[in-house]
C-alpha positions as semicolon CSV with decimal commas, in nm:
position;residue;x (nm);y (nm);z (nm)
1;X;-0,980;-0,433;-0,533
2;X;-0,805;-0,325;-0,834
3;X;-1,074;-0,217;-1,002
4;X;-1,133;0,059;-0,760
5;X;-0,773;0,187;-0,776
6;X;-0,841;0,175;-1,158
7;X;-1,076;0,426;-1,073
8;X;-0,863;0,623;-0,868
9;X;-0,610;0,686;-1,163
10;X;-0,695;0,992;-1,314
11;X;-0,722;1,140;-0,964
12;X;-0,380;1,292;-0,883
13;X;-0,399;1,394;-1,237
14;X;-0,657;1,626;-1,173
15;X;-0,519;1,771;-0,895
16;X;-0,146;1,684;-0,902
17;X;-0,115;1,792;-0,572
18;X;0,174;1,727;-0,330
19;X;0,068;1,493;-0,096
20;X;0,343;1,251;-0,009
21;X;0,554;1,268;0,302
22;X;0,875;1,226;0,417
23;X;1,025;1,248;0,775
24;X;1,313;1,314;0,986
25;X;1,597;1,033;0,872
26;X;1,625;0,977;1,302
27;X;1,285;0,944;1,347
28;X;1,247;0,677;1,103
29;X;1,536;0,489;1,230
30;X;1,360;0,497;1,568
31;X;1,046;0,373;1,405
32;X;1,195;0,124;1,191
33;X;1,385;-0,017;1,422
34;X;1,136;-0,086;1,698
35;X;0,887;-0,230;1,434
36;X;1,118;-0,458;1,304
37;X;1,302;-0,571;1,616
38;X;0,942;-0,674;1,731
39;X;0,682;-0,820;1,510
40;X;0,529;-0,638;1,240
41;X;0,252;-0,933;1,200
42;X;0,073;-0,770;1,463
43;X;-0,139;-0,431;1,463
44;X;0,104;-0,122;1,418
45;X;-0,074;0,076;1,780
46;X;-0,052;-0,162;2,028
47;X;-0,148;0,028;2,363
48;X;-0,324;0,278;2,199
49;X;-0,461;0,544;2,369
50;X;-0,887;0,635;2,391
51;X;-1,026;0,686;2,062
52;X;-1,266;0,976;2,134
53;X;-1,412;0,999;1,789
54;X;-1,482;1,210;1,533
55;X;-1,726;1,413;1,681
56;X;-1,440;1,565;1,911
57;X;-1,237;1,650;1,599
58;X;-1,505;1,836;1,395
59;X;-1,563;2,181;1,592
60;X;-1,564;2,443;1,393
61;X;-1,239;2,626;1,508
62;X;-1,064;2,264;1,459
63;X;-1,152;2,032;1,140
64;X;-1,503;2,055;1,124
65;X;-1,538;2,377;0,851
66;X;-1,722;2,344;0,572
67;X;-1,453;2,575;0,344
68;X;-1,103;2,521;0,337
69;X;-0,997;2,896;0,465
70;X;-0,813;2,790;0,817
71;X;-0,503;3,017;0,856
72;X;-0,268;2,692;0,916
73;X;-0,481;2,418;0,794
74;X;-0,752;2,388;0,574
75;X;-1,011;2,255;0,878
76;X;-1,251;2,145;0,619
77;X;-1,053;1,772;0,706
78;X;-1,403;1,608;0,847
79;X;-1,566;1,734;0,487
80;X;-1,361;1,596;0,266
81;X;-1,298;1,261;0,488
82;X;-1,684;1,223;0,488
83;X;-1,662;1,287;0,085
84;X;-1,972;1,025;-0,051
85;X;-1,893;0,990;-0,385
86;X;-1,501;0,969;-0,368
87;X;-1,215;0,753;-0,245
88;X;-1,134;1,030;-0,002
89;X;-1,440;0,951;0,183
90;X;-1,400;0,562;0,142
91;X;-1,237;0,572;0,517
92;X;-1,562;0,702;0,614
93;X;-1,760;0,441;0,447
94;X;-1,584;0,132;0,573
95;X;-1,841;0,053;0,832
96;X;-2,159;0,111;0,649
97;X;-2,022;-0,122;0,396
98;X;-2,094;-0,360;0,591
99;X;-2,463;-0,349;0,548
100;X;-2,476;-0,359;0,162
101;X;-2,601;-0,697;-0,006
102;X;-2,215;-0,851;-0,115
103;X;-2,111;-0,771;0,274
104;X;-2,412;-0,987;0,328
105;X;-2,325;-1,268;0,165
106;X;-1,972;-1,248;0,229
107;X;-2,041;-1,319;0,583
108;X;-2,320;-1,518;0,509
109;X;-2,100;-1,748;0,289
110;X;-1,815;-1,783;0,584
111;X;-2,128;-1,843;0,874
112;X;-2,017;-1,505;1,018
113;X;-2,351;-1,406;1,088
114;X;-2,443;-1,013;1,012
115;X;-2,073;-0,813;0,861
116;X;-2,161;-0,546;1,127
117;X;-2,108;-0,740;1,408
118;X;-1,860;-0,977;1,263
119;X;-1,482;-0,945;1,472
120;X;-1,334;-1,062;1,119
121;X;-1,483;-0,758;0,957
122;X;-1,481;-0,518;1,253
123;X;-1,097;-0,531;1,269
124;X;-1,058;-0,302;0,950
125;X;-1,440;-0,160;0,880
126;X;-1,397;-0,027;1,208
127;X;-1,176;0,091;1,520
128;X;-1,070;-0,196;1,861
129;X;-1,403;-0,194;2,098
130;X;-1,118;-0,223;2,331
131;X;-1,003;0,189;2,327
132;X;-1,357;0,349;2,232
133;X;-1,449;0,648;2,378
134;X;-1,812;0,786;2,497
135;X;-1,815;1,011;2,185
136;X;-1,686;0,735;1,968
137;X;-1,953;0,610;1,729
138;X;-1,938;0,261;1,535
139;X;-2,137;0,423;1,223
140;X;-1,821;0,645;1,147
141;X;-1,627;0,343;0,965
142;X;-1,210;0,435;1,010
143;X;-1,239;0,784;1,158
144;X;-0,923;0,988;1,220
145;X;-0,782;0,834;1,528
146;X;-0,725;0,498;1,289
147;X;-0,455;0,638;1,157
148;X;-0,332;0,931;1,384
149;X;-0,340;0,739;1,720
150;X;-0,622;0,764;1,995
151;X;-0,623;1,116;2,109
152;X;-0,713;1,077;2,420
153;X;-0,301;1,117;2,485
154;X;-0,266;1,465;2,288
155;X;-0,603;1,607;2,186
156;X;-0,515;1,909;2,423
157;X;-0,176;1,990;2,306
158;X;-0,260;1,932;1,981
159;X;-0,513;2,208;1,986
160;X;-0,173;2,456;2,026
161;X;-0,064;2,387;1,656
162;X;0,280;2,244;1,841
163;X;0,307;1,983;1,601
164;X;0,600;1,817;1,818
165;X;0,448;1,855;2,144
166;X;0,179;1,650;1,954
167;X;0,407;1,399;1,836
168;X;0,546;1,384;2,199
169;X;0,232;1,312;2,352
170;X;0,141;1,042;2,112
171;X;0,021;1,154;1,793
172;X;0,115;0,907;1,491
173;X;0,406;1,054;1,267
174;X;0,231;1,008;0,943
175;X;0,470;1,204;0,769
176;X;0,690;0,966;0,847
177;X;0,688;0,691;0,573
178;X;0,779;0,388;0,818
179;X;0,550;0,464;1,104
180;X;0,223;0,567;0,758
181;X;0,307;0,209;0,584
182;X;0,306;0,066;0,942
183;X;-0,048;0,165;1,047
184;X;-0,213;0,120;0,645
185;X;-0,045;-0,223;0,616
186;X;-0,289;-0,329;0,877
187;X;-0,600;-0,338;0,675
188;X;-0,412;-0,280;0,340
189;X;-0,222;-0,601;0,409
190;X;-0,285;-0,712;0,730
191;X;-0,157;-0,811;1,043
192;X;-0,183;-1,113;1,292
193;X;-0,482;-0,902;1,522
194;X;-0,842;-0,998;1,517
195;X;-1,001;-0,895;1,192
196;X;-0,712;-0,788;1,020
197;X;-0,578;-1,076;0,800
198;X;-0,806;-1,126;0,471
199;X;-0,717;-1,495;0,385
200;X;-0,780;-1,721;0,093
201;X;-1,152;-1,820;0,195
202;X;-1,283;-1,432;0,292
203;X;-1,171;-1,418;-0,105
204;X;-1,335;-1,724;-0,222
205;X;-1,630;-1,557;-0,040
206;X;-1,646;-1,279;-0,221
207;X;-1,361;-1,007;-0,068
208;X;-1,221;-0,813;-0,301
209;X;-0,826;-0,887;-0,358
210;X;-0,573;-0,719;-0,135
211;X;-0,352;-0,436;-0,341
212;X;-0,144;-0,201;-0,130
213;X;0,081;0,141;-0,285
214;X;0,163;0,366;-0,041
215;X;0,204;0,674;-0,192
216;X;-0,133;0,610;-0,431
217;X;-0,335;0,556;-0,114
218;X;-0,157;0,874;0,045
219;X;-0,306;1,059;-0,219
220;X;-0,648;0,953;-0,239
221;X;-0,668;1,002;0,117
222;X;-0,511;1,321;0,176
223;X;-0,693;1,557;0,409
224;X;-0,455;1,887;0,410
225;X;-0,257;2,046;0,134
226;X;0,148;2,088;0,143
227;X;0,189;2,454;0,186
228;X;0,500;2,684;0,316
229;X;0,360;2,598;0,698
230;X;0,339;2,267;0,644
231;X;0,665;2,191;0,520
232;X;0,837;2,443;0,795
233;X;0,589;2,183;1,045
234;X;0,646;1,837;0,853
235;X;0,941;1,883;0,616
236;X;0,907;1,834;0,205
237;X;0,748;1,550;0,048
238;X;0,878;1,303;-0,191
239;X;0,624;1,056;-0,336
240;X;0,928;0,814;-0,513
241;X;1,053;0,774;-0,132
242;X;0,730;0,705;-0,019
243;X;0,633;0,449;-0,280
244;X;1,046;0,295;-0,205
245;X;0,927;0,288;0,125
246;X;0,596;0,143;0,088
247;X;0,727;-0,145;-0,128
248;X;0,982;-0,259;0,151
249;X;0,750;-0,276;0,422
250;X;0,491;-0,439;0,205
251;X;0,737;-0,733;0,141
252;X;0,815;-0,703;0,513
253;X;0,472;-0,766;0,606
254;X;0,393;-1,008;0,334
255;X;0,679;-1,232;0,467
256;X;0,685;-1,176;0,832
257;X;0,265;-1,292;0,779
258;X;0,377;-1,582;0,581
259;X;0,639;-1,660;0,842
260;X;0,369;-1,721;1,101
261;X;0,274;-2,042;1,218
262;X;-0,126;-1,945;1,280
263;X;-0,155;-1,778;0,916
264;X;0,111;-1,965;0,718
265;X;-0,127;-2,226;0,667
266;X;-0,441;-2,319;0,568
267;X;-0,533;-2,690;0,710
268;X;-0,291;-2,917;0,498
269;X;-0,195;-2,626;0,250
270;X;-0,064;-2,320;0,254
271;X;-0,239;-2,016;0,301
272;X;-0,308;-1,959;-0,044
273;X;-0,393;-1,558;0,028
274;X;0,034;-1,543;0,006
275;X;0,042;-1,672;-0,371
276;X;-0,002;-1,466;-0,696
277;X;-0,407;-1,534;-0,734
278;X;-0,377;-1,516;-1,146
279;X;-0,087;-1,763;-1,168
280;X;-0,378;-1,998;-1,085
281;X;-0,692;-1,837;-1,225
282;X;-0,629;-1,863;-1,599
283;X;-0,825;-2,030;-1,828
284;X;-0,793;-2,404;-1,814
285;X;-0,728;-2,604;-2,164
286;X;-0,797;-3,030;-2,170
287;X;-0,744;-3,052;-2,511
288;X;-0,525;-3,253;-2,754
289;X;-0,384;-2,902;-2,852
290;X;-0,263;-2,774;-2,533
291;X;-0,203;-2,414;-2,467
292;X;0,006;-2,305;-2,232
293;X;-0,117;-2,027;-2,002
294;X;0,145;-1,997;-1,808
295;X;0,456;-1,812;-1,896
296;X;0,794;-1,872;-1,775
297;X;0,972;-1,597;-1,544
298;X;1,343;-1,561;-1,500
299;X;1,312;-1,481;-1,097
300;X;1,136;-1,760;-1,007
301;X;1,323;-2,091;-0,976
302;X;1,029;-2,298;-0,911
303;X;0,908;-2,607;-1,125
304;X;0,679;-2,604;-1,353
305;X;0,308;-2,630;-1,212
306;X;0,446;-2,500;-0,875
307;X;0,231;-2,205;-0,792
308;X;0,462;-1,876;-0,692
309;X;0,475;-1,664;-0,402
310;X;0,307;-1,307;-0,474
311;X;0,628;-1,136;-0,584
312;X;0,481;-0,754;-0,706
313;X;0,697;-0,565;-0,430
314;X;0,980;-0,796;-0,493
315;X;0,987;-0,700;-0,840
316;X;0,902;-0,323;-0,762
317;X;1,172;-0,341;-0,512
318;X;1,453;-0,448;-0,755
319;X;1,395;-0,170;-0,983
320;X;1,423;0,038;-0,678
321;X;1,763;-0,080;-0,564
322;X;1,934;-0,107;-0,862
323;X;1,928;0,317;-0,887
324;X;1,890;0,398;-0,527
325;X;2,097;0,120;-0,301
326;X;2,301;-0,028;-0,597
327;X;2,575;-0,201;-0,348
328;X;2,269;-0,384;-0,174
329;X;2,084;-0,486;-0,520
330;X;2,243;-0,777;-0,594
331;X;2,241;-0,937;-0,257
332;X;1,846;-0,837;-0,277
333;X;1,797;-1,030;-0,639
334;X;2,008;-1,320;-0,494
335;X;1,739;-1,366;-0,217
336;X;1,479;-1,336;-0,367
337;X;1,520;-1,598;-0,601
338;X;1,644;-1,757;-0,329
339;X;1,334;-1,746;-0,170
340;X;1,145;-1,855;-0,419
341;X;1,331;-2,167;-0,469
342;X;1,305;-2,273;-0,092
343;X;0,912;-2,186;-0,098
344;X;0,901;-2,446;-0,371
345;X;1,064;-2,674;-0,135
346;X;0,922;-2,702;0,204
347;X;0,785;-2,470;0,451
348;X;1,119;-2,455;0,699
349;X;1,347;-2,386;0,407
350;X;1,106;-2,107;0,297
351;X;1,053;-1,962;0,640
352;X;1,440;-1,933;0,684
353;X;1,459;-1,792;0,364
354;X;1,206;-1,534;0,425
355;X;1,354;-1,397;0,721
356;X;1,711;-1,336;0,496
357;X;1,474;-1,184;0,254
358;X;1,333;-0,949;0,535
359;X;1,629;-0,838;0,681
360;X;1,743;-0,736;0,378
361;X;1,414;-0,533;0,290
362;X;1,467;-0,346;0,582
363;X;1,839;-0,267;0,505
364;X;1,660;-0,100;0,142
365;X;1,394;0,053;0,342
366;X;1,648;0,253;0,534
367;X;1,859;0,303;0,271
368;X;1,568;0,455;0,105
369;X;1,513;0,712;0,329
370;X;1,832;0,861;0,328
371;X;1,830;0,891;-0,049
372;X;1,730;1,203;-0,253
373;X;1,491;1,010;-0,525
374;X;1,624;1,299;-0,711
375;X;1,470;1,376;-1,073
376;X;1,735;1,184;-1,265
377;X;1,679;0,837;-0,979
378;X;1,290;0,883;-1,040
379;X;1,314;0,886;-1,434
380;X;1,583;0,599;-1,417
381;X;1,357;0,405;-1,231
382;X;1,093;0,432;-1,471
383;X;1,318;0,333;-1,741
384;X;1,429;0,026;-1,520
385;X;1,106;-0,064;-1,472
386;X;1,001;-0,153;-1,836
387;X;1,350;-0,269;-1,941
388;X;1,489;-0,598;-2,059
389;X;1,617;-0,620;-1,689
390;X;1,286;-0,603;-1,538
391;X;0,996;-0,685;-1,744
392;X;1,063;-0,987;-1,819
393;X;0,917;-1,075;-1,468
394;X;0,619;-0,959;-1,542
395;X;0,462;-1,282;-1,622
396;X;0,140;-1,287;-1,359
397;X;-0,122;-0,967;-1,302
398;X;-0,035;-0,876;-0,990
399;X;0,333;-0,778;-1,056
400;X;0,222;-0,557;-1,372
401;X;-0,049;-0,408;-1,150
402;X;0,220;-0,295;-0,926
403;X;0,453;-0,162;-1,221
404;X;0,182;0,021;-1,383
405;X;0,131;0,201;-1,028
406;X;0,486;0,251;-0,943
407;X;0,529;0,431;-1,339
408;X;0,211;0,655;-1,240
409;X;0,338;0,743;-0,857
410;X;0,681;0,797;-0,971
411;X;0,534;1,104;-1,247
412;X;0,367;1,228;-1,048
413;X;0,627;1,293;-0,770
414;X;0,856;1,439;-1,072
415;X;0,552;1,652;-1,148
416;X;0,516;1,773;-0,771
417;X;0,856;1,842;-0,739
418;X;0,881;2,065;-0,971
419;X;1,084;1,832;-1,216
420;X;0,821;1,809;-1,514
421;X;0,532;2,054;-1,570
422;X;0,220;1,933;-1,502
423;X;0,037;2,038;-1,829
424;X;0,398;1,796;-1,992
425;X;0,257;1,490;-1,772
426;X;-0,135;1,622;-1,854
427;X;-0,072;1,613;-2,239
428;X;0,080;1,231;-2,185
429;X;-0,239;1,101;-1,972
430;X;-0,380;0,867;-2,227
431;X;-0,058;0,691;-2,248
432;X;-0,080;0,608;-1,884
433;X;-0,434;0,457;-1,924
434;X;-0,372;0,270;-2,227
435;X;-0,107;0,020;-1,962
436;X;-0,412;0,068;-1,657
437;X;-0,591;-0,072;-1,932
438;X;-0,372;-0,353;-1,992
439;X;-0,441;-0,472;-1,635
440;X;-0,790;-0,330;-1,586
441;X;-0,980;-0,710;-1,648
442;X;-0,690;-0,946;-1,422
443;X;-0,920;-1,245;-1,645
444;X;-0,777;-1,090;-1,953
445;X;-0,428;-1,074;-1,879
446;X;-0,196;-1,100;-2,158
447;X;0,159;-1,034;-2,013
448;X;0,296;-0,999;-2,394
449;X;0,045;-0,734;-2,429
450;X;0,082;-0,531;-2,113
451;X;0,464;-0,525;-2,124
452;X;0,445;-0,375;-2,479
453;X;0,147;-0,129;-2,289
454;X;0,431;-0,070;-2,036
455;X;0,717;0,021;-2,270
456;X;0,496;0,267;-2,480
457;X;0,438;0,471;-2,207
458;X;0,744;0,447;-2,063
459;X;0,913;0,550;-2,407
460;X;0,660;0,880;-2,392
461;X;0,737;0,979;-2,060
462;X;1,120;0,969;-2,164
463;X;1,062;1,237;-2,371
464;X;0,975;1,434;-2,038
465;X;1,323;1,408;-1,932
């Protein structure tokens, strides 16, 4: 998965578009409360209206133009969604991917039959059969309604351009970080619904590792411009806020899936999906001159040889909380350590600790939504990620990947809000790329080398302050 993320890393720097979102606090609280009072392990859009299909949105007076010359929105959104060789078109290629050799091999190893008809694959590479309308085409892959919600209830009012009325009729408010994260996480992290959980068996069969960073994914998949009209209708966006809310909700999703009795174990073992892959997948030396390849992590009170729960989101949240929600930061870090300790003891203890940590993660998400994430806060988080307070926790690959993506995301947010000139940020692109290079190959990951590369990039970014 991260091979693709690395390939995408330059996209935001070529365009430097303000493509993140922020929503109204009241609506956020409503959605967040409803989502977490129920079970976020389930898909984000239960009882969805019928999906009428991409063709329904593709008229030349709607989103199907060949030029971005619409008066209110671009109106070439379908064309951008279909870009054949760009990450922006990845959703449109989701079903077609199931026909390639890699997908066929994965399906064969798992005994699924053709990947194009396997429920385990279609949950994320297509849209639910139960909501497909007469114009729906499975070959469209992940179409408009997979994210915006089934259009049967809102498409007519949507044609009028009244965004609030469209939301009232069922359009998913993707300008709201919590709503967007809930939808994205279903496939980009997993849900308990059919075909939306990439367990260790699927990855062992050849599926890419799952990775999630909400603001980066938003940038890559955005099919619109943020102009004055967008700001008037939906509000100005803040990429740093999107990043932080996404980290909190990703942790909540991971802990809720882990706590599920049907997903948390695989036979007699814990479900390895939740572990930090490369804490185990390292070079093994069996000689008299034993060379330990695992680095001690000060935030994980676990015995030597115990594989750790993947804490990439915990690390990022620790940095964000210290700057944006300091009153809750100590509690979050204590509960993170307690969860790791409980995970090393037994499942019941771990589930209890996970529930406490989830509650704090949810509180952080709400705190992040009400925070400004201004210039000083964004620079402070970047500094903290590379500081001695946080960087000793970069002992494993997944957390380090999140760190470099976060640094890139936060700097991009500073550019998009006008806090840093685009030319100045572009001038230090090479420093960011060196940090990316340090996590290019998970099989050649070296914690000390990565920390040096990240520290060098952050010191350069500091000169922009």
